[in-house]
C-alpha positions in Angstrom: -77.5 -49.0 11.5 -75.8 -50.7 8.1 -72.5 -52.2 8.4 -70.4 -51.5 5.5 -67.1 -53.2 4.3 -64.7 -50.8 2.4 -62.1 -52.7 0.3 -59.3 -50.3 -0.5 -56.4 -50.6 -2.8 -53.7 -48.1 -1.8 -51.7 -49.0 -4.8 -54.4 -48.0 -7.2 -54.1 -44.9 -9.3 -52.6 -41.5 -7.8 -55.0 -40.6 -5.1 -54.8 -39.1 -1.6 -55.4 -41.8 1.0 -56.0 -39.5 3.9 -58.4 -37.6 2.1 -60.3 -40.9 1.0 -60.3 -41.8 4.8 -61.7 -38.5 5.7 -64.5 -38.8 3.2 -65.2 -42.3 4.6 -65.5 -41.2 8.1 -67.9 -38.2 6.8 -70.3 -40.3 5.1 -70.0 -43.8 6.5 -69.3 -43.5 10.2 -72.5 -41.9 11.1 -75.8 -42.7 13.0 -77.0 -44.6 10.0 -73.8 -46.4 8.8 -70.7 -47.7 10.4 -67.8 -49.1 8.3 -64.9 -51.6 8.3 -61.8 -50.7 6.2 -59.7 -53.7 4.8 -56.5 -52.5 3.1 -55.5 -54.9 0.3 -52.3 -56.6 0.6 -50.2 -58.4 -2.1 -51.6 -62.0 -2.6 -55.1 -61.2 -1.0 -57.9 -63.2 -2.1 -60.3 -60.2 -2.1 -63.2 -62.4 -3.3 -62.8 -64.5 0.0 -62.5 -61.5 2.3 -65.7 -60.0 0.7 -67.4 -63.4 1.2 -66.4 -63.8 4.9 -68.0 -60.2 5.7 -70.9 -60.9 3.6 -71.5 -64.0 5.9 -71.1 -61.9 9.1 -74.1 -59.8 7.9 -72.4 -56.7 6.3 -75.1 -55.1 4.0 -73.0 -53.3 1.5 -69.4 -53.7 0.1 -67.7 -50.6 -1.3 -64.5 -50.9 -3.7 -62.2 -48.1 -3.4 -59.7 -48.7 -6.2 -59.3 -49.3 -9.9 -61.1 -51.6 -12.2 -59.1 -54.7 -10.9 -60.0 -53.9 -7.5 -63.6 -53.5 -8.5 -63.7 -56.8 -10.3 -62.0 -58.6 -7.3 -64.9 -57.1 -4.8 -67.5 -57.8 -7.2 -66.3 -61.7 -7.3 -67.4 -62.0 -3.6 -70.9 -60.5 -4.5 -71.7 -62.7 -7.4 -75.5 -63.7 -7.2 -75.7 -62.1 -3.8 -78.4 -59.3 -2.6 -75.5 -57.4 -1.2 -75.0 -54.2 -3.4 -71.6 -52.9 -4.6 -70.5 -49.4 -4.1 -67.8 -48.0 -6.2 -65.3 -45.2 -5.4 -63.1 -45.0 -8.2 -59.6 -44.2 -7.5 -57.8 -46.2 -10.1 -56.2 -45.1 -13.4 -58.4 -45.8 -16.1 -61.6 -46.0 -14.1 -63.4 -47.8 -17.0 -66.0 -49.5 -14.9 -67.0 -46.4 -13.1 -67.2 -44.6 -16.4 -69.3 -47.3 -17.9 -71.7 -47.0 -15.0 -71.8 -43.1 -15.2 -70.3 -43.1 -11.5 -68.5 -39.8 -10.9 -64.9 -40.0 -10.8 -64.4 -37.5 -7.9 -64.3 -39.2 -4.7 -66.6 -37.2 -2.5 -69.3 -37.1 -5.2 -69.0 -41.1 -5.8 -69.3 -41.4 -1.7 -72.1 -39.0 -1.6 -74.0 -41.2 -4.2 -73.5 -44.4 -2.3 -74.6 -42.8 1.0 -77.5 -40.9 -0.4 -80.3 -41.2 -2.9 -79.3 -43.8 -5.8 -80.5 -46.6 -7.9 -79.6 -50.1 -8.0 -78.2 -51.6 -11.4 -78.1 -55.2 -12.0 -75.1 -56.2 -14.2 -73.7 -59.1 -16.1 -70.2 -60.4 -15.2 -67.7 -62.9 -16.7 -65.6 -65.7 -15.0 -62.2 -66.8 -15.9 -60.3 -69.5 -14.1 -62.3 -68.9 -11.0 -62.0 -65.1 -11.0 -64.6 -62.5 -11.9 -64.2 -59.8 -14.3 -66.9 -57.1 -15.2 -65.9 -55.1 -18.2 -63.6 -56.5 -20.8 -61.2 -59.5 -21.7 -58.7 -58.6 -24.4 -56.1 -60.6 -26.4 -53.7 -58.7 -28.7 -52.9 -55.1 -28.7 -54.7 -54.4 -25.6 -53.0 -57.2 -23.6 -49.7 -56.2 -24.6 -50.2 -52.5 -24.1 -51.4 -53.5 -20.3 -48.3 -55.8 -19.9 -45.8 -53.3 -20.8 -47.1 -50.4 -18.5 -45.4 -49.7 -15.2 -47.1 -48.4 -12.1 -45.1 -45.4 -12.4 -46.3 -44.5 -15.9 -50.0 -45.3 -14.8 -49.9 -43.1 -12.0 -48.2 -40.2 -14.0 -50.2 -40.5 -17.2 -53.5 -42.0 -16.1 -55.5 -43.2 -18.9 -53.4 -41.7 -21.5 -50.8 -44.2 -20.4 -52.9 -47.0 -21.9 -53.3 -44.9 -25.0 -49.8 -44.4 -25.7 -48.7 -48.0 -24.7 -51.5 -49.3 -27.4 -50.4 -46.8 -30.0 -46.8 -48.2 -29.7 -47.8 -51.9 -30.3 -50.3 -50.9 -33.2 -47.5 -49.8 -35.5 -45.6 -52.7 -35.2 -48.0 -55.5 -34.2 -49.0 -58.3 -36.8 -52.4 -60.1 -36.9 -52.7 -63.5 -35.2 -54.5 -66.7 -36.3 -57.3 -67.1 -33.5 -59.9 -69.8 -33.1 -63.0 -68.6 -31.3 -65.5 -70.9 -29.9 -68.7 -68.9 -29.1 -71.5 -70.6 -27.4 -70.3 -73.9 -29.1 -69.8 -72.4 -32.4 -66.2 -72.4 -33.8 -64.8 -69.9 -36.3 -61.1 -69.0 -37.3 -60.3 -65.5 -37.8 -57.0 -63.3 -38.3 -56.8 -60.1 -36.1 -54.5 -58.0 -34.2 -57.2 -57.9 -31.3 -59.9 -60.1 -29.9 -62.0 -58.7 -27.2 -64.9 -60.0 -24.9 -66.7 -56.9 -24.1 -69.5 -56.7 -21.2 -69.7 -52.9 -21.7 -69.4 -50.4 -24.4 -67.3 -47.6 -23.0 -64.3 -48.3 -24.7 -65.8 -48.7 -28.2 -67.5 -45.5 -27.6 -64.4 -43.8 -27.1 -63.2 -45.1 -30.6 -66.3 -45.4 -32.8 -68.7 -42.3 -33.3 -71.7 -44.5 -32.4 -70.2 -47.0 -30.4 -71.1 -50.9 -30.8 -74.4 -50.7 -28.5 -72.7 -53.2 -25.9 -74.9 -53.3 -22.9 -73.5 -54.2 -19.3 -77.0 -55.6 -18.3 -78.3 -57.5 -21.3 -77.4 -61.0 -20.3 -74.7 -61.4 -22.8 -71.2 -60.3 -23.9 -69.9 -59.3 -27.5 -66.9 -61.1 -29.0 -65.3 -58.1 -31.0 -62.4 -58.4 -33.5 -60.9 -56.0 -36.0 -61.2 -57.3 -39.9 -58.8 -56.6 -42.5 -58.1 -58.5 -45.6 -54.3 -57.9 -45.6 -51.7 -56.1 -44.0 -51.9 -53.5 -46.4 -55.5 -52.6 -44.7 -54.3 -51.9 -41.4 -52.4 -48.6 -41.8 -55.7 -47.0 -43.2 -57.7 -49.0 -40.5 -55.5 -47.5 -37.9 -55.8 -44.0 -39.3 -59.5 -43.9 -39.2 -59.5 -45.4 -35.5 -57.3 -42.5 -34.6 -59.8 -40.0 -36.4 -62.8 -41.8 -34.8 -64.1 -42.6 -38.3 -63.8 -46.6 -38.7 -66.6 -48.0 -40.8 -68.9 -50.6 -39.4 -67.3 -53.1 -41.5 -64.0 -52.7 -39.8 -64.9 -54.5 -36.5 -67.1 -57.5 -36.2 -69.1 -58.4 -33.0 -70.8 -61.8 -32.2 -73.0 -62.2 -29.3 -72.4 -64.7 -26.6 -74.7 -66.0 -23.8 -72.9 -68.8 -22.3 -69.2 -69.1 -23.1 -66.2 -68.0 -25.2 -63.0 -69.8 -25.8 -60.0 -67.8 -27.3 -57.0 -69.7 -28.6 -54.4 -68.8 -31.0 -51.4 -70.3 -33.0 -49.1 -69.3 -30.2 -49.6 -68.1 -26.7 -50.5 -64.5 -26.3 -51.0 -62.4 -22.9 -54.5 -62.0 -21.9 -55.8 -58.9 -20.0 -58.8 -58.6 -18.0 -60.2 -55.3 -16.6 -56.9 -53.7 -17.1 -54.6 -56.4 -15.6 -52.6 -59.2 -16.9 -54.2 -62.6 -15.9 -52.3 -65.3 -18.0 -52.1 -66.4 -21.7 -54.2 -68.0 -24.3 -56.1 -70.2 -24.5 -58.7 -68.6 -22.2 -62.4 -69.6 -21.7 -64.7 -67.1 -20.5 -68.0 -67.9 -18.8 -71.0 -65.5 -19.0 -72.8 -64.9 -15.9 -76.1 -62.9 -16.4 -77.4 -60.7 -13.7 -74.6 -61.4 -11.5 -74.0 -58.3 -9.3 -76.2 -55.4 -8.0 -74.4 -52.0 -8.2 -75.1 -48.6 -6.7 -75.4 -46.1 -9.6 -76.5 -42.6 -9.6 -80.2 -42.0 -9.3 -82.3 -42.4 -12.7 -84.0 -39.1 -13.7 
């Protein structure tokens, strides 16, 4: 019988906790599985909790929460053979979207307990914490910083879009110094992101940027414009999903990325504020094994 740790963040999104518990009982309290539920509390070191249970012999860990919860749980599984299951009950659920995991609680539980595939993905480490999808400085980080829990719960992913649009119309580009695998460049941009997956760019660009979560690298992307006069046109094209390939520049990194700015700017990672610039991002190839829908 397999022992499973389920880490649940009740503050994530706007879901029915009692329904989640019924589904967990149905799929993971069986002759094949048994589970231990850990409810997250403010100040919890999720990585430490996960590591402790893995050392006790638990063979799977399920993250039931949003992107921040999933990243925290993943941190305790880096370079371990224990797979991560995801039940997405957050606001944006961008990690689940990236991995093609159903956003429905019951369907995601069915995949974990039944036929599925294992995908080995890369991760990023910042100040001892693990993140999976994206680290952003600029418009995205200000949008995340301004959002209230009530707004996220009420409007879901649209809350992030609305907050970002509010900042786009008044934001001015910053001078950034980027150090990518030891090479230093200076740019001016309203946004710099270190992306380990392409789900967000796919929502903006018709063909995306072909960013892969399992290629052993991350992509450092920034918006290019010659002057402030270019930004209204660029914004309009983004909203119409018709930006040109020359609007966004991406540089691949396989080891590390440092982002510094002329003044301190908020940094967001997987949808949560996690500090200010400068920020150093370490790339961790093949870091985590994740349960995903079975390949056809």
